[in-house]
KOLTI-545447 format. One record per residue (C-alpha): residue in three letters; residue number from 1; z, x, y. Coordinates in Angstrom, 1 decimal. Example, Ala and Ser with C-alpha at 12.3 -4.5 7.8 and 13.67 -1.06 7.14 Angstrom:
KOLTI-545447
PT resn resi      w      u      v
PT  ALA    1    7.8   12.3   -4.5
PT  SER    2    7.1   13.7   -1.1
end
This chain:
KOLTI-545447
PT resn resi      w      u      v
PT  MET    1    0.0    0.0    0.0
PT  ASN    2    0.8    2.8    2.4
PT  ALA    3   -2.5    4.5    1.8
PT  PRO    4   -4.6    1.5    2.9
PT  LEU    5   -2.3    1.0    6.0
PT  ARG    6   -2.8    4.6    6.9
PT  ARG    7   -6.6    4.3    6.6
PT  VAL    8   -6.5    1.2    8.8
PT  ALA    9   -4.2    2.9   11.3
PT  ILE   10   -6.5    6.0   11.4
PT  SER   11   -9.6    3.8   11.9
PT  VAL   12   -7.9    1.9   14.7
PT  LEU   13   -6.9    5.2   16.3
PT  VAL   14  -10.4    6.5   16.1
PT  LEU   15  -11.8    3.4   17.6
PT  PHE   16   -9.4    3.5   20.5
PT  THR   17  -10.2    7.2   21.0
PT  LEU   18  -13.9    6.4   21.1
PT  LEU   19  -13.3    3.5   23.5
PT  ILE   20  -11.3    5.7   25.9
PT  LEU   21  -13.9    8.4   25.7
PT  ASN   22  -16.6    5.8   26.5
PT  ILE   23  -14.7    4.4   29.4
PT  ASN   24  -14.2    7.9   30.8
PT  TYR   25  -17.9    8.8   30.3
PT  ILE   26  -19.0    5.6   32.1
PT  GLN   27  -16.4    6.0   35.0
PT  VAL   28  -16.9    9.8   35.4
PT  VAL   29  -20.2   11.0   34.1
PT  ARG   30  -22.4    7.9   34.8
PT  SER   31  -20.5    6.5   37.8
PT  ASP   32  -23.1    7.6   40.4
PT  GLU   33  -26.0    6.5   38.2
PT  LEU   34  -24.6    3.0   37.7
PT  ARG   35  -23.4    2.7   41.3
PT  GLU   36  -27.0    3.3   42.5
PT  ASP   37  -28.7    1.2   39.9
PT  GLY   38  -30.5   -1.7   41.7
PT  ARG   39  -29.5   -4.1   38.9
PT  ASN   40  -25.8   -3.6   39.6
PT  THR   41  -24.9   -7.1   40.8
PT  ARG   42  -21.5   -5.9   42.1
PT  LEU   43  -23.2   -3.3   44.2
PT  LEU   44  -25.6   -5.9   45.5
PT  ALA   45  -22.9   -8.3   46.4
PT  ASP   46  -21.0   -5.6   48.2
PT  GLU   47  -24.1   -4.4   50.1
PT  TYR   48  -25.1   -7.9   51.1
PT  SER   49  -21.5   -8.7   52.3
PT  ARG   50  -22.0   -6.4   55.3
PT  GLU   51  -24.7   -6.1   57.9
PT  ARG   52  -27.3   -3.5   56.9
PT  GLY   53  -28.4   -1.2   59.7
PT  ALA   54  -31.8   -1.6   61.4
PT  ILE   55  -34.9    0.5   61.2
PT  VAL   56  -36.1    1.1   64.7
PT  VAL   57  -39.4    2.1   66.4
PT  ASP   58  -39.4    2.8   70.1
PT  GLY   59  -36.1    0.9   70.5
PT  GLU   60  -37.3   -2.2   68.7
PT  PRO   61  -36.1   -3.1   65.2
PT  ILE   62  -38.9   -3.3   62.6
PT  ALA   63  -36.3   -4.1   59.8
PT  LEU   64  -33.0   -5.8   60.4
PT  SER   65  -30.4   -8.1   58.7
PT  VAL   66  -29.4  -11.6   59.9
PT  PRO   67  -26.4  -13.6   58.7
PT  THR   68  -27.0  -16.5   56.2
PT  ASP   69  -24.9  -19.4   54.8
PT  ASP   70  -25.6  -18.5   51.1
PT  ARG   71  -23.8  -16.2   48.6
PT  LEU   72  -25.6  -13.1   49.9
PT  GLU   73  -24.3  -13.0   53.4
PT  TYR   74  -27.2  -11.2   55.0
PT  LEU   75  -30.9  -11.5   54.8
PT  ARG   76  -33.3   -8.6   55.4
PT  GLN   77  -36.1   -9.4   57.7
PT  TYR   78  -39.2   -7.6   58.9
PT  PRO   79  -40.3   -9.1   62.3
PT  GLN   80  -43.8   -7.5   62.3
PT  ALA   81  -44.5   -8.1   58.6
PT  GLY   82  -47.2   -5.8   57.3
PT  LEU   83  -47.6   -3.6   60.4
PT  TYR   84  -44.9   -1.2   59.2
PT  ALA   85  -44.7   -2.1   55.5
PT  ALA   86  -46.0    1.3   54.4
PT  VAL   87  -43.1    2.9   56.2
PT  THR   88  -40.1    0.5   55.8
PT  GLY   89  -40.9   -0.5   52.3
PT  TYR   90  -38.7   -3.5   51.3
PT  TYR   91  -35.1   -4.3   50.4
PT  SER   92  -35.0   -6.8   47.6
PT  VAL   93  -32.1   -8.4   45.7
PT  ILE   94  -34.3   -8.2   42.5
PT  TYR   95  -36.4   -5.1   42.9
PT  GLY   96  -34.2   -2.8   44.9
PT  ALA   97  -35.5   -0.8   47.8
PT  THR   98  -38.6    1.3   48.6
PT  GLY   99  -39.8    3.3   51.6
PT  ILE  100  -37.3    4.1   54.3
PT  GLU  101  -35.1    1.4   53.0
PT  LYS  102  -34.6    3.5   49.9
PT  ALA  103  -34.8    7.0   51.4
PT  GLU  104  -32.1    6.2   54.0
PT  ASN  105  -30.2    3.6   52.0
PT  ALA  106  -26.8    5.2   52.2
PT  LEU  107  -26.8    5.2   56.0
PT  LEU  108  -28.4    1.7   56.3
PT  ALA  109  -25.9    0.3   53.8
PT  GLY  110  -22.9    2.0   55.5
PT  THR  111  -21.9    4.1   52.5
PT  ASP  112  -23.1    7.5   53.9
PT  ASP  113  -20.3   10.1   54.0
PT  ARG  114  -21.0   10.7   57.6
PT  LEU  115  -19.8    7.2   58.3
PT  PHE  116  -16.4    7.8   56.5
PT  VAL  117  -14.4    7.8   59.7
PT  ARG  118  -16.1    4.6   60.8
PT  ARG  119  -15.2    2.9   57.5
PT  ILE  120  -11.5    4.0   57.9
PT  SER  121  -11.5    2.6   61.4
PT  ASP  122  -13.0   -0.7   60.2
PT  LEU  123  -10.3   -0.9   57.5
PT  PHE  124   -7.4   -0.6   60.1
PT  THR  125   -9.0   -2.7   62.9
PT  GLY  126  -10.3   -5.5   60.7
PT  ARG  127  -13.7   -5.0   62.1
PT  ASP  128  -16.6   -6.1   59.8
PT  PRO  129  -18.2   -3.0   58.2
PT  SER  130  -21.9   -2.4   58.9
PT  GLY  131  -24.5    0.2   58.3
PT  GLY  132  -26.1    2.7   60.7
PT  ASP  133  -29.6    2.6   62.2
PT  VAL  134  -32.6    4.8   61.4
PT  ALA  135  -34.8    5.6   64.4
PT  LEU  136  -38.3    6.6   63.4
PT  THR  137  -40.9    8.9   65.1
PT  LEU  138  -43.7    6.3   65.0
PT  ASP  139  -45.6    5.3   68.1
PT  PRO  140  -46.3    1.6   68.2
PT  ALA  141  -49.7    1.9   69.9
PT  VAL  142  -50.9    4.4   67.3
PT  GLN  143  -49.6    2.2   64.4
PT  GLN  144  -51.3   -0.9   65.8
PT  ALA  145  -54.6    0.9   66.4
PT  ALA  146  -54.6    2.4   62.9
PT  MET  147  -53.9   -0.9   61.2
PT  ALA  148  -56.5   -2.7   63.4
PT  GLY  149  -59.1    0.0   62.6
PT  LEU  150  -58.5   -0.3   58.8
PT  GLU  151  -58.6   -4.1   58.7
PT  GLY  152  -60.7   -5.3   55.8
PT  GLN  153  -60.8   -1.8   54.2
PT  VAL  154  -58.8    0.0   51.6
PT  GLY  155  -57.6    3.2   53.3
PT  ALA  156  -55.0    5.0   55.4
PT  VAL  157  -54.4    6.7   58.7
PT  VAL  158  -51.9    9.4   59.3
PT  ALA  159  -51.2   10.7   62.8
PT  LEU  160  -49.0   13.7   63.6
PT  ASP  161  -47.7   15.5   66.7
PT  PRO  162  -49.0   18.9   65.9
PT  SER  163  -46.4   20.8   67.9
PT  THR  164  -43.4   19.2   66.1
PT  GLY  165  -44.6   17.6   62.9
PT  ALA  166  -43.4   14.1   64.0
PT  VAL  167  -45.3   11.3   62.3
PT  LEU  168  -46.8    9.2   65.0
PT  GLY  169  -48.6    6.8   62.7
PT  LEU  170  -48.6    6.1   59.0
PT  ALA  171  -50.8    3.1   58.0
PT  SER  172  -51.9    1.9   54.6
PT  THR  173  -54.2   -1.0   53.7
PT  PRO  174  -54.3   -3.5   52.1
PT  ALA  175  -50.9   -4.3   53.7
PT  TYR  176  -48.3   -6.7   52.4
PT  ASP  177  -45.4   -8.7   53.9
PT  PRO  178  -42.0   -7.2   52.9
PT  ASN  179  -40.4  -10.5   53.8
PT  LEU  180  -41.8  -12.1   50.7
PT  LEU  181  -39.8   -9.6   48.6
PT  SER  182  -36.6   -9.6   50.7
PT  SER  183  -36.1  -13.4   50.4
PT  HIS  184  -33.0  -14.9   48.7
PT  ASP  185  -35.3  -17.4   46.9
PT  LEU  186  -35.5  -15.5   43.7
PT  ASP  187  -38.3  -17.6   42.2
PT  ALA  188  -40.4  -17.0   45.3
PT  VAL  189  -39.7  -13.3   45.2
PT  ARG  190  -40.9  -13.1   41.6
PT  GLU  191  -44.0  -15.1   42.4
PT  ALA  192  -44.9  -12.7   45.2
PT  ALA  193  -44.2   -9.7   43.1
PT  ASP  194  -46.5  -11.1   40.4
PT  GLN  195  -49.3  -11.6   42.9
PT  PHE  196  -48.9   -8.1   44.3
PT  ASP  197  -48.9   -6.7   40.7
PT  ALA  198  -52.1   -8.6   39.9
PT  ALA  199  -53.9   -7.4   43.1
PT  ASP  200  -56.4   -4.5   43.0
PT  PRO  201  -55.6   -2.3   44.7
PT  ASP  202  -51.9   -2.7   44.6
PT  PRO  203  -50.8   -3.3   48.2
PT  LEU  204  -47.4   -1.8   47.4
PT  SER  205  -49.0    1.5   46.8
PT  ASN  206  -48.9    3.7   49.9
PT  GLN  207  -52.5    5.0   50.4
PT  ALA  208  -51.3    7.5   53.0
PT  ILE  209  -48.9    9.5   50.9
PT  ASN  210  -48.9    8.3   47.3
PT  GLN  211  -52.7    8.3   46.5
PT  ARG  212  -55.0   11.3   46.2
PT  TYR  213  -58.8   11.4   46.6
PT  PHE  214  -61.7   13.8   46.7
PT  PRO  215  -61.7   15.1   50.3
PT  GLY  216  -65.4   15.9   50.5
PT  SER  217  -66.5   17.9   53.5
PT  ILE  218  -63.2   17.9   55.4
PT  PHE  219  -62.2   20.6   52.9
PT  LYS  220  -64.8   22.8   54.6
PT  VAL  221  -62.2   23.4   57.3
PT  VAL  222  -60.0   25.1   54.7
PT  VAL  223  -63.0   27.2   53.5
PT  SER  224  -63.9   28.0   57.1
PT  ALA  225  -60.3   29.2   57.8
PT  ALA  226  -60.5   31.4   54.7
PT  ALA  227  -63.8   32.9   55.9
PT  LEU  228  -62.5   33.5   59.4
PT  GLU  229  -59.3   35.2   58.0
PT  ASN  230  -61.6   37.5   56.0
PT  GLY  231  -63.7   38.8   58.8
PT  TYR  232  -66.3   36.2   59.5
PT  THR  233  -66.8   34.7   62.9
PT  PRO  234  -68.3   31.4   64.1
PT  GLU  235  -71.6   33.3   64.7
PT  THR  236  -71.7   35.1   61.3
PT  VAL  237  -75.0   34.1   59.7
PT  ILE  238  -74.6   32.8   56.2
PT  PRO  239  -77.2   31.6   53.6
PT  ALA  240  -78.1   27.9   53.8
PT  PRO  241  -80.8   27.1   51.3
PT  GLN  242  -82.3   23.7   51.0
PT  VAL  243  -81.2   23.7   47.3
PT  PHE  244  -78.4   25.8   45.8
PT  ASP  245  -78.6   26.9   42.2
PT  LEU  246  -75.2   26.6   40.8
PT  PRO  247  -74.0   29.8   39.0
PT  GLN  248  -73.2   29.7   35.3
PT  SER  249  -74.9   26.3   35.2
PT  SER  250  -78.4   24.8   35.0
PT  GLY  251  -77.5   22.4   37.8
PT  THR  252  -78.3   22.4   41.5
PT  LEU  253  -76.6   21.3   44.6
PT  SER  254  -78.4   19.6   47.6
PT  ASN  255  -77.5   18.6   51.1
PT  PHE  256  -77.0   15.1   52.4
PT  ASN  257  -80.2   13.1   51.7
PT  GLY  258  -81.8   16.3   50.4
PT  SER  259  -82.3   17.7   53.9
PT  ALA  260  -82.7   21.4   54.9
PT  CYS  261  -79.9   22.8   57.0
PT  ASP  262  -82.2   25.3   58.7
PT  PRO  263  -85.9   26.0   58.1
PT  SER  264  -85.0   29.7   57.8
PT  GLY  265  -82.6   29.1   54.9
PT  GLN  266  -79.7   30.6   56.9
PT  GLN  267  -77.6   29.7   59.9
PT  PRO  268  -74.4   30.7   61.8
PT  LEU  269  -71.1   29.5   60.3
PT  ILE  270  -70.4   27.2   63.3
PT  ASP  271  -73.7   25.4   62.7
PT  ALA  272  -73.1   25.1   59.0
PT  LEU  273  -69.8   23.3   59.8
PT  THR  274  -71.3   21.2   62.6
PT  ILE  275  -73.9   19.6   60.4
PT  SER  276  -71.8   19.9   57.3
PT  CYS  277  -74.2   22.0   55.2
PT  ASN  278  -73.3   21.7   51.5
PT  THR  279  -75.4   24.6   50.3
PT  ALA  280  -74.1   27.0   52.9
PT  PHE  281  -70.5   26.2   52.0
PT  ALA  282  -71.2   26.4   48.3
PT  GLN  283  -72.5   29.9   48.7
PT  LEU  284  -69.7   30.8   51.1
PT  GLY  285  -67.1   29.7   48.5
PT  ILE  286  -68.7   31.9   45.9
PT  ASP  287  -68.8   34.9   48.3
PT  LEU  288  -65.1   34.4   49.4
PT  GLY  289  -63.9   33.9   45.8
PT  GLU  290  -61.3   31.6   44.3
PT  ASP  291  -58.2   33.6   45.4
PT  ALA  292  -59.1   33.5   49.1
PT  ILE  293  -59.7   29.8   49.1
PT  ARG  294  -56.7   29.0   47.0
PT  GLU  295  -54.4   31.1   49.1
PT  MET  296  -55.6   29.3   52.3
PT  ALA  297  -55.3   25.9   50.7
PT  GLU  298  -51.7   26.6   49.7
PT  GLY  299  -51.0   27.7   53.2
PT  PHE  300  -52.0   24.2   54.4
PT  GLY  301  -49.7   22.6   51.8
PT  PHE  302  -51.7   22.2   48.7
PT  ASP  303  -49.7   22.4   45.5
PT  GLN  304  -46.4   21.8   47.4
PT  GLU  305  -44.6   19.7   44.9
PT  ASP  306  -41.5   18.7   46.8
PT  LEU  307  -42.7   17.5   50.2
PT  THR  308  -40.7   14.6   51.6
PT  ILE  309  -40.9   13.1   55.1
PT  PRO  310  -38.3   11.7   53.8
PT  LEU  311  -40.7    9.5   51.8
PT  ASP  312  -42.0   11.5   48.8
PT  VAL  313  -45.6   12.8   49.3
PT  ALA  314  -47.8   13.2   46.3
PT  THR  315  -49.0   16.8   45.6
PT  SER  316  -52.5   17.7   46.8
PT  THR  317  -54.2   20.1   44.6
PT  LEU  318  -57.3   22.3   44.2
PT  GLY  319  -57.3   21.9   40.4
PT  GLU  320  -58.5   24.4   37.9
PT  ILE  321  -61.5   26.6   38.7
PT  GLU  322  -63.0   28.1   35.6
PT  ASN  323  -66.4   29.4   36.8
PT  GLY  324  -68.8   29.8   39.6
PT  ASP  325  -70.2   26.3   39.2
PT  GLN  326  -66.8   24.8   39.7
PT  LEU  327  -66.0   27.1   42.6
PT  ALA  328  -69.1   26.1   44.5
PT  ARG  329  -68.3   22.4   44.0
PT  THR  330  -64.7   23.0   45.0
PT  ALA  331  -65.8   24.7   48.3
PT  ILE  332  -67.4   21.4   49.4
PT  GLY  333  -64.4   19.3   48.5
PT  GLN  334  -65.5   18.0   45.1
PT  GLN  335  -64.9   19.1   41.5
PT  ASP  336  -61.1   18.7   41.0
PT  VAL  337  -59.9   18.9   44.6
PT  GLN  338  -57.5   16.0   45.4
PT  VAL  339  -55.8   15.3   48.7
PT  THR  340  -53.6   12.7   50.3
PT  PRO  341  -54.3   11.5   53.8
PT  MET  342  -51.0   13.1   54.8
PT  GLN  343  -52.3   16.5   53.6
PT  ALA  344  -55.6   15.9   55.4
PT  ALA  345  -53.7   15.3   58.7
PT  MET  346  -51.7   18.5   58.0
PT  ILE  347  -55.0   20.5   57.9
PT  ALA  348  -55.9   19.2   61.4
PT  ALA  349  -52.4   19.7   62.7
PT  ALA  350  -52.3   23.4   61.7
PT  VAL  351  -55.5   24.1   63.6
PT  ALA  352  -54.3   22.2   66.6
PT  ASN  353  -51.0   24.1   66.7
PT  ASP  354  -52.5   27.6   66.8
PT  GLY  355  -52.2   28.2   63.1
PT  THR  356  -48.6   27.1   62.7
PT  LEU  357  -48.1   24.1   60.5
PT  MET  358  -45.0   22.1   61.3
PT  LYS  359  -43.3   20.1   58.5
PT  PRO  360  -44.1   16.4   58.9
PT  TYR  361  -41.1   14.2   59.4
PT  LEU  362  -40.7   10.4   60.0
PT  VAL  363  -37.0   10.1   60.9
PT  ASP  364  -36.1   11.0   64.5
PT  GLN  365  -32.4   10.1   64.6
PT  LEU  366  -29.7    8.6   62.4
PT  LEU  367  -27.3    6.4   64.4
PT  ALA  368  -23.8    5.1   63.7
PT  PRO  369  -23.1    1.4   64.1
PT  ASP  370  -22.0    2.1   67.7
PT  LEU  371  -25.4    3.8   68.2
PT  THR  372  -23.9    7.3   68.6
PT  VAL  373  -26.2    9.9   67.1
PT  ILE  374  -24.9   11.4   63.9
PT  ASP  375  -28.0   13.4   62.9
PT  GLU  376  -31.3   14.3   64.5
PT  THR  377  -34.3   16.0   63.0
PT  ASP  378  -35.1   19.5   64.3
PT  PRO  379  -38.8   20.5   64.1
PT  GLU  380  -39.3   23.0   61.3
PT  VAL  381  -42.1   25.4   60.6
PT  PHE  382  -43.8   24.6   57.2
PT  SER  383  -46.2   27.5   57.1
PT  GLU  384  -48.4   29.8   59.1
PT  PRO  385  -51.7   29.9   57.2
PT  PHE  386  -53.7   31.8   59.8
PT  SER  387  -53.7   33.5   63.1
PT  THR  388  -54.0   32.1   66.6
PT  ASP  389  -57.4   33.7   66.9
PT  VAL  390  -58.6   31.9   63.8
PT  ALA  391  -57.2   28.6   65.1
PT  ASP  392  -59.1   29.1   68.4
PT  GLN  393  -62.3   29.8   66.4
PT  LEU  394  -61.8   26.8   64.2
PT  THR  395  -61.2   24.6   67.3
PT  GLU  396  -64.5   25.8   68.7
PT  MET  397  -66.2   24.9   65.5
PT  MET  398  -64.6   21.5   65.1
PT  THR  399  -65.3   20.7   68.7
PT  SER  400  -68.9   21.4   68.0
PT  VAL  401  -68.8   18.9   65.0
PT  VAL  402  -67.8   16.1   67.4
PT  ALA  403  -70.0   17.2   70.4
PT  ASN  404  -73.1   18.0   68.5
PT  GLY  405  -72.8   17.1   64.8
PT  SER  406  -71.6   14.6   62.3
PT  GLY  407  -68.5   13.6   64.2
PT  ARG  408  -70.2   12.1   67.3
PT  ASN  409  -68.6    8.7   66.8
PT  ALA  410  -65.2   10.3   67.6
PT  ARG  411  -66.2   11.3   71.1
PT  ILE  412  -64.0   10.1   74.0
PT  ASN  413  -65.1   10.1   77.6
PT  GLY  414  -63.2   12.8   79.5
PT  VAL  415  -61.4   14.1   76.4
PT  GLN  416  -62.7   16.9   74.2
PT  VAL  417  -62.1   16.0   70.6
PT  ALA  418  -62.2   18.5   67.7
PT  GLY  419  -62.9   17.1   64.2
PT  LYS  420  -64.6   17.1   60.8
PT  THR  421  -66.2   14.4   58.8
PT  GLY  422  -66.1   14.0   55.1
PT  THR  423  -68.2   11.9   52.6
PT  ALA  424  -66.8   12.3   49.1
PT  GLU  425  -68.7   11.3   46.0
PT  ASN  426  -66.8    9.5   43.2
PT  GLU  427  -67.5    6.8   40.6
PT  GLY  428  -68.0    4.0   43.1
PT  PRO  429  -69.3    4.0   46.7
PT  ASP  430  -68.5    7.2   48.6
PT  HIS  431  -65.1    7.7   50.2
PT  ASN  432  -65.2    8.3   54.0
PT  TRP  433  -63.0   10.8   55.9
PT  PHE  434  -62.4   12.1   59.4
PT  ILE  435  -59.8   14.7   60.5
PT  GLY  436  -59.3   15.9   64.0
PT  PHE  437  -57.2   16.4   67.1
PT  ALA  438  -57.2   15.9   70.9
PT  PRO  439  -57.4   17.1   73.5
PT  ALA  440  -59.0   20.1   71.9
PT  ASP  441  -57.7   22.5   74.6
PT  GLU  442  -54.1   21.1   74.6
PT  PRO  443  -53.7   19.1   71.4
PT  ARG  444  -51.1   16.2   71.4
PT  ILE  445  -52.2   14.3   68.4
PT  ALA  446  -53.8   15.2   65.0
PT  VAL  447  -55.2   12.5   62.8
PT  ALA  448  -56.6   11.8   59.4
PT  VAL  449  -58.5    8.7   58.6
PT  PHE  450  -59.5    7.7   55.0
PT  VAL  451  -61.6    4.7   53.9
PT  ARG  452  -61.8    4.3   50.1
PT  ASN  453  -65.3    3.4   48.8
PT  GLY  454  -66.5    2.7   52.3
PT  GLY  455  -70.0    3.5   51.2
PT  GLY  456  -71.2    5.0   54.4
PT  THR  457  -70.4    8.4   55.9
PT  GLY  458  -67.2    9.7   57.4
PT  GLY  459  -69.0    9.9   60.8
PT  ASP  460  -70.0    6.3   60.6
PT  THR  461  -66.9    4.7   59.1
PT  SER  462  -63.8    6.9   59.7
PT  ALA  463  -64.6    8.7   63.0
PT  PRO  464  -64.6    5.5   65.1
PT  ILE  465  -61.1    4.6   63.7
PT  ALA  466  -59.9    8.1   64.6
PT  ARG  467  -61.3    7.6   68.1
PT  GLN  468  -59.4    4.3   68.6
PT  VAL  469  -56.1    5.9   67.3
PT  ILE  470  -56.4    8.9   69.6
PT  GLU  471  -57.3    6.8   72.6
PT  ALA  472  -54.3    4.5   72.0
PT  TYR  473  -51.9    7.4   71.9
PT  LEU  474  -53.4    9.3   74.9
PT  ASP  475  -53.5    6.1   77.0
PT  GLY  476  -49.9    5.3   76.1
PT  GLN  477  -48.8    8.8   77.1
PT  GLU  478  -50.5    8.5   80.5
PT  GLY  479  -48.6    5.3   81.1
PT  ARG  480  -45.2    6.9   80.5
end
């Protein structure tokens, strides 16, 4: 009789030991994971019991919380709906948070360690706890011009202050209304989510920072920078045949519409960029070699795997280059080259800022509930891919693109614009690009415009949008 009792006692003791170990594992090891899990209903009830901080652009809230009469005491609202959706993301009782709502959740929710003193004060004074505000770097005029220009298209616009890295505009289309996902009507939220999930393309996917595409001829700016860093000048004459025989391949490469870049079969580098001569840049890529091009691309930010603004930015990449055929195609922005519109804007910004690329950032200030500043972003150098002399030469070449070449539709009366167009082949209609900055002699804004499967050319489709965005910003600056 004693033996069975001992076995039962030992079994119970083992079970209690396992139970205690499991409780400690959950409370200690997995506590942070469970606390941050969007399905944690206790966490949700706690967060919805206090006013969430606002996301602010130019002093106006683009995301805010309003009191309700239901179990969840506050409702998240987005007054301008889809205009800023690519930035704010959404805050949903079912699906959690995305965008800035997720990246700055601790401050917005009031749980950030920097608000500890405030929380203690709330406890003793009986004041209702609340979250802090997040002030963004966006310029309303830039954002509005970008979204208006992209209307009816799948695409993105990124605008940067080249001297600081501040993100002035970040637009993605098709847009969506975050209010549909922040509702407390759970059936309506699920219905909206199902509709978004069934849409093609997915409006919740941020085209500006999450998607990568062939850059086409805007990549020729990177190759030009590599050439200038390796002893070329804008006037260096390079081969520009009508048809380029791809090395280590039986294939050939032609120019747009099969045209000849120059009757002589050669032309200065500045002219090759101005008219976007494919055969000239294919040969230039071969002459420079993979190492020179890859090193320059990495200087611009390619293969940077942990870039955040604080939204995560997908990694742009050159891809593998195994032979001369692939190197030639890479040099004209095809083969396996993949870039985000953010990366494209960084290329333009580096040229605009005399060869110094500033790290892009979207958050200007973090504010306590009483609006005191608790943190502020200091501009930070990301890289220095080339010299000031090279930047000046690239500016001259890119100015020629807009004044005399494929970027004419980006011209602005009284303002010198520097830019580069891109038309990228893919499985469907061509993608259309434009990157540039203005004023060319004293740059204040750098832009990248991408239109997916636009079917035209970058000069026809994307350059006019860039012009509108640049004009909106410069006009707004003059009025301040």
